[in-house]
Every structure is written in structure tokens, then in C-alpha cells.
Rosetta silent file (secondary structure, phi, psi, omega in degrees, C-alpha in Angstrom):
SEQUENCE: MAGQAKKLIDAIIEQRAKGSKVLEGVVKTKLILKGIDPKNFTETTPDDPAVIGRLHELMAELR
SCORE:     score description
SCORE:     0.000 S_00000001
   1 L     0.000  106.677 -179.965   83.908  102.729  112.343 S_00000001
   2 L   -71.994  148.442  175.887   86.519  100.019  112.759 S_00000001
   3 L    92.910    0.974 -179.438   89.817  100.298  110.926 S_00000001
   4 H   -65.033  -37.873  179.223   90.305  104.050  111.153 S_00000001
   5 H   -62.901  -42.491  179.044   93.602  103.585  113.035 S_00000001
   6 H   -60.455  -42.376  179.432   94.877  101.253  110.296 S_00000001
   7 H   -64.125  -40.514  179.302   94.013  103.831  107.639 S_00000001
   8 H   -66.998  -42.116  178.207   95.840  106.570  109.540 S_00000001
   9 H   -61.766  -45.644  178.666   98.905  104.370  110.053 S_00000001
  10 H   -61.286  -39.224  178.955   98.954  103.485  106.356 S_00000001
  11 H   -65.169  -41.290  178.372   98.639  107.179  105.449 S_00000001
  12 H   -62.576  -46.501 -178.836  101.558  108.097  107.720 S_00000001
  13 H   -63.433  -44.868 -179.164  103.731  105.355  106.243 S_00000001
  14 H   -64.076  -43.070 -178.054  102.790  106.267  102.655 S_00000001
  15 H   -64.307  -42.789 -175.864  103.329  109.987  103.253 S_00000001
  16 H   -81.949  -37.313 -174.261  106.742  109.559  104.859 S_00000001
  17 H   -83.179  -28.437  179.731  108.140  106.635  102.816 S_00000001
  18 L    50.486   41.049  174.975  106.992  107.843   99.377 S_00000001
  19 L    90.934   -8.705 -179.029  107.188  104.306   97.990 S_00000001
  20 L   -83.686  122.275  179.564  110.603  103.382   99.378 S_00000001
  21 H   -64.371  -35.374  178.745  110.592   99.992  101.117 S_00000001
  22 H   -64.423  -46.711  179.944  113.620  101.007  103.192 S_00000001
  23 H   -68.418  -28.854  175.553  111.906  104.150  104.439 S_00000001
  24 H   -59.441  -44.021  178.204  108.743  102.156  105.178 S_00000001
  25 H   -62.990  -39.795  179.135  110.771  100.123  107.663 S_00000001
  26 H   -64.941  -44.431 -179.425  112.206  103.278  109.201 S_00000001
  27 H   -65.226  -41.984  177.867  108.765  104.862  109.576 S_00000001
  28 H   -61.657  -40.064  177.481  107.336  101.681  111.100 S_00000001
  29 H   -63.553  -41.947  177.490  110.220  101.616  113.576 S_00000001
  30 H   -61.612  -40.776  178.028  109.557  105.251  114.506 S_00000001
  31 H   -63.042  -42.015  179.089  105.898  104.421  115.094 S_00000001
  32 H   -62.683  -42.899  178.643  106.864  101.510  117.327 S_00000001
  33 H   -64.381  -27.004  178.309  109.208  103.759  119.308 S_00000001
  34 L   -86.279   -0.954  174.886  106.337  106.224  119.712 S_00000001
  35 L   100.507   10.561  179.981  104.174  103.423  121.150 S_00000001
  36 L  -126.281  110.686  179.442  102.129  102.342  118.125 S_00000001
  37 L   -92.383  112.616 -178.231  102.946   98.998  116.531 S_00000001
  38 H   -56.703  -26.952 -179.613  101.463   98.881  113.004 S_00000001
  39 H   -66.840  -21.189 -177.171  101.257   95.072  113.197 S_00000001
  40 H   -84.446   -1.457 -175.588   98.630   95.352  115.941 S_00000001
  41 L  -120.220  131.425  176.716   96.110   97.174  113.733 S_00000001
  42 L  -129.028 -178.866  178.812   93.906   95.719  110.995 S_00000001
  43 L   -67.139  -19.290 -177.936   90.805   96.832  109.147 S_00000001
  44 L  -104.389    0.839  178.313   88.681   95.134  111.822 S_00000001
  45 L   -67.024  127.287  178.403   90.490   96.490  114.893 S_00000001
  46 L   -61.622  141.825 -178.264   88.036   98.525  116.989 S_00000001
  47 L   -77.273  131.289  175.471   88.901  102.204  117.054 S_00000001
  48 L  -107.782  120.706 -177.571   90.269  103.567  120.313 S_00000001
  49 H   -56.439  -32.774  179.160   89.859  107.360  120.578 S_00000001
  50 H   -66.933  -41.943  179.452   93.181  107.635  122.458 S_00000001
  51 H   -67.648  -43.009  179.336   95.066  105.840  119.669 S_00000001
  52 H   -60.682  -43.595  178.045   93.313  107.883  116.977 S_00000001
  53 H   -62.511  -42.490  178.895   94.248  111.077  118.821 S_00000001
  54 H   -63.599  -39.659  179.073   97.868  109.948  119.166 S_00000001
  55 H   -65.740  -38.469  176.749   98.027  109.152  115.443 S_00000001
  56 H   -64.554  -38.332  175.944   96.722  112.628  114.585 S_00000001
  57 H   -62.907  -43.542 -179.954   99.437  114.107  116.835 S_00000001
  58 H   -64.476  -38.520  178.321  102.086  112.005  115.084 S_00000001
  59 H   -62.381  -39.964  179.285  100.843  113.106  111.676 S_00000001
  60 H   -67.797  -39.127  179.607  101.217  116.730  112.761 S_00000001
  61 H   -65.331  -37.921 -173.310  104.711  116.081  114.161 S_00000001
  62 H   -83.437   -4.756  179.830  105.906  114.347  111.011 S_00000001
  63 L   -75.655    0.000    0.000  104.841  117.082  108.601 S_00000001
């Protein structure tokens, strides 16, 4: 299922930013520093199990 990484990234950004455009930028920067650039993922990007696993780890860290 392509696009799962994009959905997870969007969920992380939505959960952390809570609608604030400023916080969206901060969360995106944190993701980039953790090695995941949100710009590189679209709905058609093939899912990489390593990236999906890393995103699940990040979601757990950010809670």
C-alpha cells in the first residue's frame, strides 16, 4: 500500500502542531533532523518498511 509513510508523517505533524502553522514548521524540522524529510514522501511513494518502522518509533517518542 503506497502512501502509508505520508499518512504517518501527516498524522505526526497534525498531532504535534494542533493546527499551528508555526509548530508545523518546527515539527517538520524535527523530522528532518531525525532523518525523515516530509517533502520526499507523497501518496504514491512506495512504502519502505524501515521508514515505516522509524516513523512508528518517532510517534512513540513524541507522545
